[in-house]
Structure formats: C-alpha cells, structure tokens
C-alpha positions in Angstrom: -3.6 -8.3 -1.0 -5.9 -6.2 1.0 -9.1 -7.7 2.4 -11.7 -5.3 3.7 -13.9 -6.7 6.7 -17.2 -5.7 4.8 -16.0 -8.2 1.9 -16.1 -11.1 4.3 -19.5 -13.1 4.1 -21.1 -14.6 7.3 -19.6 -18.1 6.5 -16.0 -16.7 6.1 -13.8 -16.1 3.2 -11.4 -18.4 1.7 -8.9 -16.0 0.6 -7.3 -18.1 -2.1 -10.3 -19.6 -3.7 -11.9 -16.2 -3.8 -8.8 -14.2 -5.2 -6.9 -16.9 -7.0 -3.7 -18.9 -6.1 -1.7 -17.2 -8.6 -0.6 -14.6 -6.0 1.1 -17.3 -3.6 4.5 -17.4 -5.0 5.0 -13.6 -4.7 3.5 -13.2 -1.3 6.8 -12.9 0.4 8.3 -10.5 -2.1 10.1 -7.7 0.0 10.5 -9.9 3.0 14.0 -10.3 4.5 14.2 -14.2 5.2 17.5 -14.1 7.0 19.2 -16.6 7.6 17.9 -18.0 4.2 19.1 -16.2 1.0 15.7 -16.7 -0.6 12.2 -17.9 0.3 8.8 -18.2 -1.2 5.6 -19.8 -0.4 4.9 -23.0 -2.2 1.2 -23.5 -0.8 -1.0 -21.4 1.3 -4.4 -21.5 2.8 -6.3 -18.8 4.6 -9.9 -18.5 6.0 -10.8 -15.1 7.4 -14.0 -15.3 9.6 -15.4 -11.9 10.9 -17.4 -11.9 14.2 -18.4 -8.6 15.9 -15.5 -6.7 14.4 -12.9 -9.4 15.4 -11.2 -11.3 12.6 -10.4 -15.0 13.0 -7.5 -16.1 10.7 -7.0 -19.7 10.1 -4.6 -21.2 7.8 -1.4 -22.9 6.8 1.7 -22.6 4.5 4.5 -24.5 3.1 7.8 -22.5 2.0 10.9 -23.3 0.6 14.2 -21.5 0.5 18.0 -21.6 0.2 20.6 -20.9 2.8 24.2 -22.0 3.3 25.0 -24.7 5.8 26.1 -23.1 9.2 28.8 -25.8 9.5 30.3 -26.3 6.0 28.9 -23.5 3.9 27.4 -25.6 1.2 24.1 -24.7 -0.3 21.0 -26.3 1.2 17.3 -26.4 0.3 15.0 -25.9 3.1 11.5 -26.4 3.4 9.1 -25.8 6.2 5.5 -25.1 7.0 2.9 -24.6 9.7 -1.0 -24.5 10.5 -2.0 -21.5 12.4 -4.9 -19.9 14.0 -5.3 -16.3 15.4 -7.5 -13.6 16.4 -7.1 -10.0 15.1 -8.8 -7.4 17.0 -9.2 -3.7 16.1 -6.6 -1.4 17.3 -9.3 0.8 19.0 -9.8 -2.1 21.5 -6.0 -2.6 22.1 -5.3 -2.4 25.9 -3.7 0.7 27.2 0.1 0.4 27.8 0.9 -0.3 31.4 4.1 -0.7 33.1 3.5 -4.3 34.1 1.4 -6.5 32.0 1.2 -10.3 32.3 0.7 -12.2 29.3 -1.3 -15.5 29.3 -0.8 -18.1 26.7 -4.1 -17.2 25.0 -2.9 -13.7 24.5 0.1 -14.7 22.4 -2.3 -15.5 19.2 -4.0 -12.1 19.4 -3.1 -9.3 16.9 -4.4 -5.9 16.1 -5.6 -4.4 12.7 -6.9 -1.0 11.7 -10.5 -2.1 12.0 -11.2 -1.8 8.2 -9.3 -4.6 7.0 -6.2 -6.8 6.9 -3.2 -7.1 4.4 -2.9 -10.9 3.8 0.8 -10.5 3.0 1.3 -9.3 6.6 -0.2 -12.3 8.1 2.0 -14.8 6.1 5.1 -12.5 6.6 4.6 -12.9 10.4 3.8 -16.7 10.3 6.8 -17.3 8.1 9.2 -15.2 10.1 8.1 -17.1 13.2 9.1 -20.4 11.6 12.4 -19.5 9.8 15.2 -21.6 11.0 17.7 -20.2 13.4 20.4 -22.7 12.4 20.8 -24.3 8.9 22.7 -27.5 8.5 23.0 -29.8 5.4 22.6 -32.8 7.8 23.0 -33.5 11.4 26.1 -35.5 10.7 27.9 -32.4 9.1 31.5 -32.4 10.1 32.0 -28.6 8.9 35.1 -27.0 7.9 38.5 -27.5 9.5 39.4 -24.3 11.5 43.2 -24.8 10.6 43.4 -25.6 6.7 39.8 -24.7 5.8 39.1 -28.1 4.2 35.4 -29.3 3.9 35.6 -32.3 6.3 32.5 -34.0 4.7 34.4 -34.3 1.4 38.1 -34.8 2.5 39.9 -36.0 5.5 42.2 -33.4 7.0 45.3 -34.2 8.9 45.3 -31.1 11.1 45.5 -31.8 14.9 42.9 -30.2 17.0 45.5 -28.3 19.0 47.2 -26.7 16.0 44.7 -23.8 15.8 46.0 -20.5 17.3 43.0 -18.6 19.1 43.2 -14.7 19.2 44.1 -14.9 22.9 46.9 -17.4 22.7 49.5 -14.6 23.1 48.2 -14.0 26.8 49.6 -17.4 27.9 53.0 -16.1 27.5 52.3 -13.4 29.8 51.3 -15.4 32.8 54.1 -15.3 35.4 56.0 -12.7 33.7 56.5 -9.2 35.9 58.5 -6.3 35.2 
C-alpha cells in the first residue's frame, strides 16, 4: 500500500482508518519470517505525519506465527508485537557516506524514503523483522531431545547416560601419546 506525501493532511493520516483494515493480514506476504515458518499481522496501527518533507511514522503491531521449538522440535505458536516511532527523511537529504561516521542513539530511528511517498508494507516488514525471535522454545523448562537415542525428554524419560554420546572428535583422544 503506497501512500504519497501529498495525500497526508496537516493533522496526519491514520492509514488503516483511511484505507481499511482488510489489508492487515496480507501485509507481510512475501516476507521471509525465519526462524518462524509463518507470520502474519493480527493488528496494526500507523499514523503518518508530514512535516517539511519529513515523515513521522508512529504505530504498533501484533503478529503471530508458527515455528518449531529449537530444543524439542515440537510446533510452537508465537505471538509478539511492538509500538514504534521513527522519522523518514527524503534520500536527497541523506548524508554523504564517509569512512568513519559515529551514530548517536537518535540516529537509529531515522530512515530514508524516495521523497514522493512510502510503502506501508516496507515499514511493517522492517518493524516485524526487528522483533522476530532469535530462539524459539515451547517453554523455558523444555528438556529437548536426547542426543543419544533421539527421545523427546518432555514426553518420556530416557535411560541414556550423558557420557554415552560420541562426538565427532572422539577418535582424536586415541591419538594422544602415540608416535610412529
């Protein structure tokens, strides 16, 4: 959904009130949600305000998806969200690239746009990508899969001893002290 700067009134534009909420579930289509298998927006709000060519974006989102637990490989439903506020500046005012540029904290919430308008999907793709979980677990107490027999230790007890697993470098232990 492309919004031209010229379409934004003085008091700002509430995107989903003006354009309809029906587009929200399809907003992330085409995005790679890794490590999640699927991801979709459940709710979203976005207010765009134009001020001397700069665009202020203020909004929030709630998303849900599915993934496999990194410990036991069971399916997990994941829900996350965030409120955000950032400034979009026309690319024509982007600072020239220099070898050494020190970023300040306020620089992290600044992005650039073509000067004519913004793609709303891109704003949400970026915000969702920044919030995607790095590690997905079904619960903090997940005991995972036994490395020896492959049993899910959350469902069944396994009698394998911890020292029974052979690692890929186990053969090197036998070489210590042997000389030709």
